[in-house]
C-alpha positions in Angstrom: -11.8 -11.4 14.3 -8.0 -11.7 13.8 -7.4 -10.0 10.5 -4.7 -12.2 9.0 -3.6 -13.6 5.7 -1.5 -16.7 6.5 1.1 -18.5 4.4 0.3 -21.9 5.9 2.5 -24.1 3.7 5.4 -23.7 1.3 6.7 -26.5 -0.9 9.4 -26.3 -3.7 9.1 -28.7 -6.6 11.0 -28.4 -9.8 11.0 -24.8 -10.9 7.9 -23.8 -8.8 7.2 -22.8 -5.3 3.7 -23.8 -4.1 1.9 -22.0 -1.3 -1.2 -22.6 0.7 -2.8 -19.3 1.8 -5.5 -18.9 4.4 -7.7 -15.9 4.5 -8.7 -15.1 8.1 -10.0 -11.6 7.3 -13.5 -10.3 7.5 -12.9 -8.6 4.1 -12.4 -11.9 2.2 -9.3 -10.6 0.4 -8.6 -14.0 -1.3 -11.1 -15.7 -3.6 -11.8 -18.3 -1.0 -10.8 -19.0 2.6 -8.1 -21.4 1.5 -6.2 -20.8 -1.7 -3.4 -22.8 -3.5 -1.0 -20.6 -5.4 2.4 -21.1 -7.1 5.2 -19.1 -8.5 7.2 -20.4 -11.5 10.9 -19.6 -12.2 11.4 -19.9 -15.9 14.8 -21.0 -17.0 15.8 -21.9 -13.5 17.8 -24.8 -14.9 20.1 -22.4 -16.7 21.3 -21.0 -13.4 21.7 -24.4 -11.7 19.0 -23.3 -9.3 17.4 -26.1 -7.2 14.6 -24.5 -5.3 14.2 -27.5 -3.0 17.7 -26.7 -1.6 16.7 -23.2 -0.5 15.8 -22.4 3.1 12.1 -21.8 3.9 12.9 -18.2 4.8 14.0 -17.6 1.2 11.1 -19.6 -0.3 8.7 -17.4 1.6 10.0 -14.1 0.1 8.1 -14.0 -3.2 4.7 -14.5 -1.6 5.5 -12.3 1.4 6.3 -9.4 -1.0 3.1 -10.2 -3.0 1.0 -9.9 0.1 2.6 -6.8 1.7 0.4 -4.3 -0.1 -2.7 -5.9 1.5 -1.2 -5.4 4.9 -0.7 -1.7 4.2 -4.0 -0.9 2.5 -6.4 -3.2 4.3 -4.8 -3.1 7.7 -4.4 -6.9 8.0 -1.5 -9.0 9.2 0.5 -11.6 7.3 1.5 -14.7 9.2 4.4 -16.7 7.7 6.4 -19.7 9.0 9.7 -17.9 9.0 11.1 -14.7 7.6 14.4 -13.8 6.1 16.2 -11.4 8.5 17.3 -9.0 5.7 13.7 -8.7 4.5 12.4 -8.2 8.0 14.9 -5.4 8.5 13.9 -3.8 5.2 10.2 -3.7 6.0 10.1 -0.1 7.3 11.9 1.1 4.1 9.5 -0.9 1.9 6.5 0.6 3.7 8.0 4.1 3.4 8.5 3.6 -0.4 4.9 2.5 -0.8 3.8 5.6 1.1 5.8 7.9 -1.2 4.2 6.3 -4.2 0.7 5.9 -3.0 0.3 8.4 -0.2 -0.3 8.0 3.5 -0.8 4.5 4.7 -2.9 3.4 7.8 -0.8 3.3 10.9 -2.7 0.4 12.4 -0.4 -2.3 10.9 2.8 -2.7 12.9 5.7 -5.1 12.2 6.3 -7.6 14.9 7.7 -11.1 14.9 5.4 -13.6 16.6 7.2 -16.9 17.0 9.1 -18.6 14.2 12.6 -17.3 13.7 15.0 -15.9 11.3 17.3 -17.8 8.9 
């Protein structure tokens, strides 16, 4: 089985980013195979922030960072539509920081870009 958590859909509406997550792992890491989740940015109007104007690569950052620990500790992959180039370049440093805090991490998870692109 392909051990993957997938961010299948990302939509910005108002001060929230809505995600559809699909759990394709044998470990059932999410509460069900398909989960709807959202992140709310309180006081976004005070910063003249319109989430719907942000590129998909930026909208994917909060959920990507939320799922990263699962990739490290459960040796699963995360599939996202597109990743921010700066975040992609920082992944080795993020992993090293987690390892400093929590100890040795499994080596089975590698970072690779499979399709999609950078923005």
